A tleap script that builds the chain and sets N, CA, C and O, in Angstrom:
source leaprc.protein.ff14SB
mol = sequence {
  NMET LEU PHE ALA LEU ILE CYS THR ASP LYS
  PRO ASP GLY LEU PRO ILE ARG LYS GLU LYS
  ARG PRO GLU HIE LEU ALA TYR LEU LYS SER
  LEU GLY GLY ALA LEU LYS PHE ALA GLY PRO
  PHE THR GLN ASP ASP GLY GLU THR MET ASN
  GLY SER LEU VAL VAL VAL GLU ALA ASP SER
  LEU GLN SER ALA ARG ALA ILE ALA ASP GLY
  ASP PRO PHE ALA LYS ALA GLY VAL PHE ALA
  THR VAL GLU ILE ARG PRO TRP LYS TRP THR
  ILE ASN ASN PRO ASP GLU CTHR
}
set mol.1.N position { -8.157 -147.430 92.930 }
set mol.1.CA position { -6.556 -147.066 93.469 }
set mol.1.C position { -5.860 -147.896 92.695 }
set mol.1.O position { -6.043 -149.030 92.253 }
set mol.2.N position { -4.832 -146.910 92.608 }
set mol.2.CA position { -3.664 -147.744 91.692 }
set mol.2.C position { -2.666 -148.250 92.566 }
set mol.2.O position { -2.404 -147.624 93.594 }
set mol.3.N position { -2.108 -149.250 92.300 }
set mol.3.CA position { -1.002 -149.944 92.992 }
set mol.3.C position { 0.254 -150.200 92.093 }
set mol.3.O position { 0.164 -150.708 90.976 }
set mol.4.N position { 1.562 -149.764 92.733 }
set mol.4.CA position { 2.739 -150.137 91.803 }
set mol.4.C position { 3.360 -151.514 92.380 }
set mol.4.O position { 3.746 -151.625 93.544 }
set mol.5.N position { 3.403 -152.418 91.538 }
set mol.5.CA position { 4.042 -153.903 92.094 }
set mol.5.C position { 5.519 -153.823 91.534 }
set mol.5.O position { 5.787 -153.907 90.335 }
set mol.6.N position { 6.325 -153.673 92.414 }
set mol.6.CA position { 7.896 -153.387 92.150 }
set mol.6.C position { 8.417 -154.788 92.494 }
set mol.6.O position { 8.470 -155.174 93.661 }
set mol.7.N position { 8.784 -155.510 91.496 }
set mol.7.CA position { 9.291 -156.886 91.568 }
set mol.7.C position { 10.600 -156.751 91.304 }
set mol.7.O position { 11.004 -155.932 90.479 }
set mol.8.N position { 11.636 -157.792 92.193 }
set mol.8.CA position { 13.011 -157.702 91.907 }
set mol.8.C position { 13.337 -159.330 91.715 }
set mol.8.O position { 13.017 -160.135 92.590 }
set mol.9.N position { 13.903 -159.669 90.668 }
set mol.9.CA position { 14.325 -161.177 90.640 }
set mol.9.C position { 15.372 -161.674 91.437 }
set mol.9.O position { 16.304 -160.946 91.778 }
set mol.10.N position { 15.306 -162.640 91.700 }
set mol.10.CA position { 16.187 -163.670 92.382 }
set mol.10.C position { 17.603 -163.400 91.531 }
set mol.10.O position { 17.415 -163.095 90.353 }
set mol.11.N position { 18.830 -163.463 91.923 }
set mol.11.CA position { 19.926 -163.501 91.239 }
set mol.11.C position { 20.081 -164.716 90.130 }
set mol.11.O position { 20.825 -164.576 89.159 }
set mol.12.N position { 19.333 -165.893 90.349 }
set mol.12.CA position { 19.476 -166.607 89.302 }
set mol.12.C position { 18.071 -166.989 88.742 }
set mol.12.O position { 17.802 -168.146 88.418 }
set mol.13.N position { 17.146 -165.896 88.641 }
set mol.13.CA position { 15.833 -166.122 88.133 }
set mol.13.C position { 15.807 -165.855 86.503 }
set mol.13.O position { 14.692 -165.998 86.003 }
set mol.14.N position { 16.601 -165.582 85.832 }
set mol.14.CA position { 16.533 -165.298 84.607 }
set mol.14.C position { 16.024 -166.418 83.794 }
set mol.14.O position { 15.087 -166.254 83.012 }
set mol.15.N position { 16.562 -167.451 83.943 }
set mol.15.CA position { 16.363 -168.829 83.136 }
set mol.15.C position { 14.699 -169.092 83.438 }
set mol.15.O position { 13.920 -169.407 82.537 }
set mol.16.N position { 14.358 -168.937 84.636 }
set mol.16.CA position { 12.969 -169.195 84.955 }
set mol.16.C position { 12.013 -168.151 84.322 }
set mol.16.O position { 10.963 -168.469 83.764 }
set mol.17.N position { 12.448 -166.915 84.450 }
set mol.17.CA position { 11.874 -165.653 83.653 }
set mol.17.C position { 11.562 -165.975 82.196 }
set mol.17.O position { 10.453 -165.770 81.703 }
set mol.18.N position { 12.517 -166.449 81.582 }
set mol.18.CA position { 12.561 -166.602 80.148 }
set mol.18.C position { 11.638 -167.901 79.805 }
set mol.18.O position { 10.974 -167.871 78.770 }
set mol.19.N position { 11.593 -168.890 80.546 }
set mol.19.CA position { 10.769 -169.923 80.382 }
set mol.19.C position { 9.162 -169.539 80.756 }
set mol.19.O position { 8.193 -170.038 80.183 }
set mol.20.N position { 9.117 -168.831 81.529 }
set mol.20.CA position { 7.652 -168.597 82.233 }
set mol.20.C position { 6.988 -167.263 81.602 }
set mol.20.O position { 5.832 -166.929 81.859 }
set mol.21.N position { 7.943 -166.464 80.658 }
set mol.21.CA position { 7.399 -165.210 80.058 }
set mol.21.C position { 6.293 -165.390 79.373 }
set mol.21.O position { 5.412 -164.576 79.651 }
set mol.22.N position { 5.966 -166.362 78.378 }
set mol.22.CA position { 4.603 -166.342 77.751 }
set mol.22.C position { 3.370 -166.444 78.686 }
set mol.22.O position { 2.329 -165.824 78.472 }
set mol.23.N position { 3.547 -167.183 79.626 }
set mol.23.CA position { 2.454 -167.289 80.836 }
set mol.23.C position { 2.233 -165.840 81.668 }
set mol.23.O position { 1.120 -165.415 81.975 }
set mol.24.N position { 3.131 -165.362 81.884 }
set mol.24.CA position { 3.398 -163.959 82.506 }
set mol.24.C position { 2.601 -163.133 81.721 }
set mol.24.O position { 1.588 -162.585 82.156 }
set mol.25.N position { 3.109 -162.993 80.319 }
set mol.25.CA position { 2.224 -162.056 79.399 }
set mol.25.C position { 0.798 -162.262 79.443 }
set mol.25.O position { -0.012 -161.371 79.694 }
set mol.26.N position { 0.482 -163.610 79.161 }
set mol.26.CA position { -1.033 -163.992 79.127 }
set mol.26.C position { -1.790 -163.606 80.208 }
set mol.26.O position { -2.892 -163.060 80.160 }
set mol.27.N position { -1.031 -163.969 81.381 }
set mol.27.CA position { -1.913 -163.509 82.708 }
set mol.27.C position { -2.162 -161.914 83.006 }
set mol.27.O position { -3.122 -161.449 83.622 }
set mol.28.N position { -1.059 -161.176 82.416 }
set mol.28.CA position { -1.132 -159.801 82.400 }
set mol.28.C position { -2.151 -159.057 81.625 }
set mol.28.O position { -2.793 -158.075 81.997 }
set mol.29.N position { -2.216 -159.869 80.135 }
set mol.29.CA position { -3.485 -159.652 79.468 }
set mol.29.C position { -4.696 -159.864 79.819 }
set mol.29.O position { -5.639 -159.153 79.470 }
set mol.30.N position { -4.786 -160.953 80.607 }
set mol.30.CA position { -6.185 -161.428 81.368 }
set mol.30.C position { -6.846 -160.365 82.324 }
set mol.30.O position { -8.024 -160.350 82.683 }
set mol.31.N position { -5.817 -159.452 82.673 }
set mol.31.CA position { -6.362 -158.555 83.990 }
set mol.31.C position { -7.268 -157.511 83.049 }
set mol.31.O position { -8.119 -156.799 83.582 }
set mol.32.N position { -7.059 -157.479 81.834 }
set mol.32.CA position { -8.036 -156.389 81.492 }
set mol.32.C position { -7.667 -155.072 81.757 }
set mol.32.O position { -6.493 -154.729 81.900 }
set mol.33.N position { -8.853 -154.140 81.847 }
set mol.33.CA position { -8.513 -152.683 82.446 }
set mol.33.C position { -8.019 -152.793 83.555 }
set mol.33.O position { -7.480 -151.731 83.868 }
set mol.34.N position { -7.907 -153.753 84.515 }
set mol.34.CA position { -7.132 -153.383 85.904 }
set mol.34.C position { -5.881 -153.290 85.521 }
set mol.34.O position { -5.267 -152.649 86.374 }
set mol.35.N position { -5.041 -153.694 84.449 }
set mol.35.CA position { -3.528 -153.515 84.181 }
set mol.35.C position { -3.679 -151.917 83.689 }
set mol.35.O position { -4.575 -151.540 82.933 }
set mol.36.N position { -2.702 -151.096 84.221 }
set mol.36.CA position { -2.544 -149.924 83.589 }
set mol.36.C position { -1.346 -149.786 82.736 }
set mol.36.O position { -1.302 -148.962 81.823 }
set mol.37.N position { -0.389 -150.572 83.021 }
set mol.37.CA position { 0.903 -150.736 82.322 }
set mol.37.C position { 2.015 -151.543 83.156 }
set mol.37.O position { 2.105 -151.458 84.381 }
set mol.38.N position { 2.847 -152.330 82.358 }
set mol.38.CA position { 3.809 -153.005 82.785 }
set mol.38.C position { 4.939 -153.133 81.997 }
set mol.38.O position { 4.802 -152.908 80.795 }
set mol.39.N position { 6.161 -153.487 82.474 }
set mol.39.CA position { 7.239 -153.957 81.705 }
set mol.39.C position { 8.362 -154.238 82.585 }
set mol.39.O position { 8.338 -153.944 83.780 }
set mol.40.N position { 9.473 -154.876 81.938 }
set mol.40.CA position { 10.506 -155.375 82.818 }
set mol.40.C position { 11.635 -154.234 83.287 }
set mol.40.O position { 11.865 -153.243 82.594 }
set mol.41.N position { 12.168 -154.449 84.293 }
set mol.41.CA position { 13.182 -153.712 84.607 }
set mol.41.C position { 14.502 -154.447 84.007 }
set mol.41.O position { 14.589 -155.674 84.035 }
set mol.42.N position { 15.571 -153.587 83.440 }
set mol.42.CA position { 16.819 -154.208 82.953 }
set mol.42.C position { 17.922 -153.868 83.756 }
set mol.42.O position { 17.905 -153.099 84.718 }
set mol.43.N position { 19.098 -154.625 83.203 }
set mol.43.CA position { 20.373 -154.379 83.728 }
set mol.43.C position { 20.770 -153.203 82.719 }
set mol.43.O position { 20.044 -152.791 81.815 }
set mol.44.N position { 21.932 -152.779 83.003 }
set mol.44.CA position { 22.483 -151.349 82.350 }
set mol.44.C position { 22.665 -151.655 80.718 }
set mol.44.O position { 22.883 -150.737 79.928 }
set mol.45.N position { 22.552 -153.023 80.314 }
set mol.45.CA position { 22.720 -153.236 78.861 }
set mol.45.C position { 21.288 -152.991 78.309 }
set mol.45.O position { 21.113 -153.160 77.102 }
set mol.46.N position { 20.318 -152.631 79.045 }
set mol.46.CA position { 18.856 -152.521 78.383 }
set mol.46.C position { 18.002 -153.652 77.947 }
set mol.46.O position { 16.875 -153.486 77.482 }
set mol.47.N position { 18.598 -154.865 78.117 }
set mol.47.CA position { 18.207 -155.740 77.701 }
set mol.47.C position { 18.159 -157.135 78.165 }
set mol.47.O position { 17.654 -158.058 77.525 }
set mol.48.N position { 18.746 -157.234 79.374 }
set mol.48.CA position { 18.668 -158.425 80.330 }
set mol.48.C position { 17.759 -158.001 81.314 }
set mol.48.O position { 17.984 -157.019 82.021 }
set mol.49.N position { 16.673 -158.735 81.403 }
set mol.49.CA position { 15.676 -158.443 82.413 }
set mol.49.C position { 16.000 -158.970 83.702 }
set mol.49.O position { 16.394 -160.130 83.821 }
set mol.50.N position { 15.849 -158.131 84.762 }
set mol.50.CA position { 15.821 -158.440 86.149 }
set mol.50.C position { 14.907 -157.930 87.151 }
set mol.50.O position { 15.206 -157.725 88.328 }
set mol.51.N position { 13.653 -157.716 86.560 }
set mol.51.CA position { 12.656 -157.473 87.527 }
set mol.51.C position { 11.289 -156.882 86.830 }
set mol.51.O position { 11.277 -156.929 85.600 }
set mol.52.N position { 10.355 -156.434 87.362 }
set mol.52.CA position { 9.117 -155.906 86.772 }
set mol.52.C position { 8.514 -154.754 87.376 }
set mol.52.O position { 8.808 -154.517 88.547 }
set mol.53.N position { 7.854 -154.129 86.873 }
set mol.53.CA position { 7.050 -152.693 87.287 }
set mol.53.C position { 5.496 -153.090 86.605 }
set mol.53.O position { 5.304 -153.241 85.398 }
set mol.54.N position { 4.673 -153.191 87.450 }
set mol.54.CA position { 3.397 -153.398 87.280 }
set mol.54.C position { 2.479 -152.581 87.790 }
set mol.54.O position { 2.391 -152.551 89.017 }
set mol.55.N position { 1.738 -151.877 87.118 }
set mol.55.CA position { 0.537 -150.903 87.939 }
set mol.55.C position { -0.731 -151.458 87.573 }
set mol.55.O position { -1.099 -151.702 86.424 }
set mol.56.N position { -1.436 -151.657 88.737 }
set mol.56.CA position { -2.599 -152.155 88.328 }
set mol.56.C position { -3.862 -151.395 89.415 }
set mol.56.O position { -3.536 -151.019 90.540 }
set mol.57.N position { -4.941 -151.282 89.031 }
set mol.57.CA position { -6.161 -150.747 89.664 }
set mol.57.C position { -6.686 -151.925 90.593 }
set mol.57.O position { -6.738 -153.092 90.205 }
set mol.58.N position { -7.029 -151.547 91.721 }
set mol.58.CA position { -7.526 -152.668 92.522 }
set mol.58.C position { -8.073 -151.868 93.867 }
set mol.58.O position { -7.537 -150.886 94.380 }
set mol.59.N position { -9.322 -152.566 94.322 }
set mol.59.CA position { -9.940 -152.033 95.208 }
set mol.59.C position { -9.169 -151.752 96.896 }
set mol.59.O position { -9.499 -150.972 97.789 }
set mol.60.N position { -8.279 -152.548 96.831 }
set mol.60.CA position { -7.437 -152.713 98.124 }
set mol.60.C position { -5.856 -153.313 98.061 }
set mol.60.O position { -5.345 -153.953 97.142 }
set mol.61.N position { -5.415 -153.007 98.997 }
set mol.61.CA position { -3.934 -153.814 99.227 }
set mol.61.C position { -4.022 -155.334 98.956 }
set mol.61.O position { -3.290 -156.028 98.251 }
set mol.62.N position { -5.048 -155.660 99.656 }
set mol.62.CA position { -5.173 -157.103 99.417 }
set mol.62.C position { -5.546 -157.588 98.144 }
set mol.62.O position { -4.981 -158.570 97.662 }
set mol.63.N position { -6.504 -156.946 97.524 }
set mol.63.CA position { -6.656 -157.270 96.129 }
set mol.63.C position { -5.257 -156.904 95.116 }
set mol.63.O position { -4.977 -157.583 94.128 }
set mol.64.N position { -4.743 -156.132 95.409 }
set mol.64.CA position { -3.459 -156.088 94.930 }
set mol.64.C position { -2.362 -157.097 94.882 }
set mol.64.O position { -1.717 -157.440 93.891 }
set mol.65.N position { -2.245 -157.550 96.209 }
set mol.65.CA position { -1.512 -158.603 96.735 }
set mol.65.C position { -1.972 -159.780 95.956 }
set mol.65.O position { -1.095 -160.419 95.375 }
set mol.66.N position { -3.213 -160.173 95.847 }
set mol.66.CA position { -3.820 -161.257 94.984 }
set mol.66.C position { -3.196 -161.265 93.642 }
set mol.66.O position { -2.461 -162.158 93.221 }
set mol.67.N position { -3.580 -160.112 92.957 }
set mol.67.CA position { -2.963 -159.989 91.618 }
set mol.67.C position { -1.604 -160.403 91.408 }
set mol.67.O position { -1.356 -161.156 90.467 }
set mol.68.N position { -0.608 -159.961 92.247 }
set mol.68.CA position { 0.822 -159.960 92.606 }
set mol.68.C position { 1.042 -161.593 92.592 }
set mol.68.O position { 1.808 -162.175 91.824 }
set mol.69.N position { 0.229 -162.207 93.584 }
set mol.69.CA position { 0.384 -163.436 93.818 }
set mol.69.C position { 0.078 -164.466 92.980 }
set mol.69.O position { 0.556 -165.586 93.159 }
set mol.70.N position { -0.899 -164.135 91.806 }
set mol.70.CA position { -1.651 -164.780 90.968 }
set mol.70.C position { -0.348 -164.830 89.787 }
set mol.70.O position { -0.231 -165.862 89.125 }
set mol.71.N position { 0.424 -163.903 89.604 }
set mol.71.CA position { 1.353 -163.825 88.427 }
set mol.71.C position { 2.202 -165.163 88.293 }
set mol.71.O position { 2.685 -165.594 89.340 }
set mol.72.N position { 2.424 -165.831 87.176 }
set mol.72.CA position { 3.112 -166.966 87.063 }
set mol.72.C position { 4.731 -167.066 87.263 }
set mol.72.O position { 5.430 -168.052 87.496 }
set mol.73.N position { 5.103 -165.568 87.074 }
set mol.73.CA position { 6.658 -165.358 87.837 }
set mol.73.C position { 6.572 -165.436 88.958 }
set mol.73.O position { 7.552 -166.028 89.410 }
set mol.74.N position { 5.785 -165.096 89.803 }
set mol.74.CA position { 5.740 -164.980 91.320 }
set mol.74.C position { 5.554 -166.629 91.769 }
set mol.74.O position { 6.213 -167.120 92.684 }
set mol.75.N position { 4.587 -167.364 91.003 }
set mol.75.CA position { 4.330 -168.915 91.337 }
set mol.75.C position { 5.342 -169.561 91.170 }
set mol.75.O position { 5.600 -170.503 91.919 }
set mol.76.N position { 6.246 -169.168 90.033 }
set mol.76.CA position { 7.594 -169.767 89.920 }
set mol.76.C position { 8.873 -169.565 90.659 }
set mol.76.O position { 9.887 -170.245 90.500 }
set mol.77.N position { 8.723 -168.521 91.519 }
set mol.77.CA position { 9.738 -168.111 92.381 }
set mol.77.C position { 10.748 -167.281 91.590 }
set mol.77.O position { 11.925 -167.433 91.916 }
set mol.78.N position { 10.489 -166.487 90.671 }
set mol.78.CA position { 11.474 -165.860 89.951 }
set mol.78.C position { 11.802 -164.484 90.685 }
set mol.78.O position { 12.848 -163.878 90.453 }
set mol.79.N position { 10.845 -164.034 91.582 }
set mol.79.CA position { 11.025 -162.982 92.435 }
set mol.79.C position { 11.904 -163.009 93.852 }
set mol.79.O position { 11.723 -163.996 94.565 }
set mol.80.N position { 12.678 -162.169 94.228 }
set mol.80.CA position { 13.294 -162.125 95.603 }
set mol.80.C position { 12.401 -161.266 96.307 }
set mol.80.O position { 12.132 -161.533 97.478 }
set mol.81.N position { 11.868 -160.188 95.701 }
set mol.81.CA position { 10.929 -159.370 96.724 }
set mol.81.C position { 9.778 -158.959 95.605 }
set mol.81.O position { 9.952 -158.990 94.387 }
set mol.82.N position { 8.695 -158.608 96.213 }
set mol.82.CA position { 7.915 -157.989 95.593 }
set mol.82.C position { 7.270 -156.689 96.734 }
set mol.82.O position { 6.779 -156.966 97.828 }
set mol.83.N position { 7.399 -155.352 96.221 }
set mol.83.CA position { 6.907 -154.573 97.014 }
set mol.83.C position { 5.691 -154.050 96.335 }
set mol.83.O position { 5.708 -153.892 95.114 }
set mol.84.N position { 4.407 -153.711 97.200 }
set mol.84.CA position { 3.415 -153.314 96.463 }
set mol.84.C position { 3.008 -151.991 97.101 }
set mol.84.O position { 2.721 -152.198 98.280 }
set mol.85.N position { 2.878 -150.725 96.767 }
set mol.85.CA position { 2.616 -149.484 97.294 }
set mol.85.C position { 1.565 -148.758 96.389 }
set mol.85.O position { 1.698 -148.819 95.167 }
set mol.86.N position { 0.618 -148.136 96.902 }
set mol.86.CA position { -0.330 -147.239 96.452 }
set mol.86.C position { 0.283 -146.283 95.622 }
set mol.86.O position { 1.353 -145.813 96.010 }
set mol.87.N position { -0.268 -145.848 94.381 }
set mol.87.CA position { 0.516 -144.864 93.575 }
set mol.87.C position { -0.606 -144.016 93.187 }
set mol.87.O position { -1.751 -144.461 93.120 }
set mol.88.N position { -0.313 -142.847 92.940 }
set mol.88.CA position { -1.100 -141.773 92.136 }
set mol.88.C position { -0.273 -141.344 90.699 }
set mol.88.O position { 0.901 -140.980 90.625 }
set mol.89.N position { -1.064 -141.471 89.800 }
set mol.89.CA position { -0.783 -141.155 88.236 }
set mol.89.C position { -1.118 -139.615 88.211 }
set mol.89.O position { -2.237 -139.127 88.051 }
set mol.90.N position { 0.063 -138.951 88.398 }
set mol.90.CA position { -0.068 -137.414 88.225 }
set mol.90.C position { 0.125 -136.898 86.969 }
set mol.90.O position { -0.746 -136.181 86.478 }
set mol.91.N position { 1.176 -137.164 86.352 }
set mol.91.CA position { 1.628 -136.728 84.948 }
set mol.91.C position { 1.298 -137.542 84.009 }
set mol.91.O position { 1.209 -138.728 84.325 }
set mol.92.N position { 1.059 -137.199 82.780 }
set mol.92.CA position { 0.621 -137.793 81.686 }
set mol.92.C position { -0.436 -139.209 81.882 }
set mol.92.O position { -0.472 -140.246 81.219 }
set mol.93.N position { -1.118 -138.844 82.875 }
set mol.93.CA position { -2.252 -139.885 82.907 }
set mol.93.C position { -3.326 -139.607 81.883 }
set mol.93.O position { -3.939 -138.541 81.830 }
set mol.94.N position { -3.530 -140.703 81.016 }
set mol.94.CA position { -4.381 -140.653 79.897 }
set mol.94.C position { -5.850 -140.513 80.291 }
set mol.94.O position { -6.736 -140.341 79.453 }
set mol.95.N position { -6.080 -140.600 81.680 }
set mol.95.CA position { -7.672 -140.598 81.988 }
set mol.95.C position { -7.998 -139.101 82.654 }
set mol.95.O position { -9.065 -138.724 83.139 }
set mol.96.N position { -6.889 -138.454 82.539 }
set mol.96.CA position { -7.196 -136.959 83.071 }
set mol.96.C position { -6.887 -135.987 81.857 }
set mol.96.O position { -6.520 -134.856 82.176 }
set mol.97.N position { -6.978 -136.257 80.621 }
set mol.97.CA position { -6.842 -135.271 79.478 }
set mol.97.C position { -8.039 -134.927 78.899 }
set mol.97.O position { -8.064 -134.133 77.959 }
savepdb mol mol.pdb
quit
C-alpha cells in the first residue's frame, strides 16, 4: 500500500533543513524500492524549501510512520507536522503501463 508523507517545516526549520539535507537524501536513497518519489515543497519563489512530500510503499500505517520517524529531518525537529495518508496512484503510475 502507498502512503503519502506530507511534511510541513517549522517556521525556523530552514537552517536545520539545509544542514541535515545530505543525511535526509541518503536516508531516502536507503529506502530502495519502498520509496516511490519525493521532493520538497517550496515557497512561491520555487526555491526556498518549506516542507516535503514523500510517497512510500509500506505494509501498514505503522510501517509508514516508522519510515517517517527515521528521517533525519524528523529526528532533527525540522517538521512542525507530518501527516501520513494512504494514497492510490491512479494517473501516470509507471507500474500500470
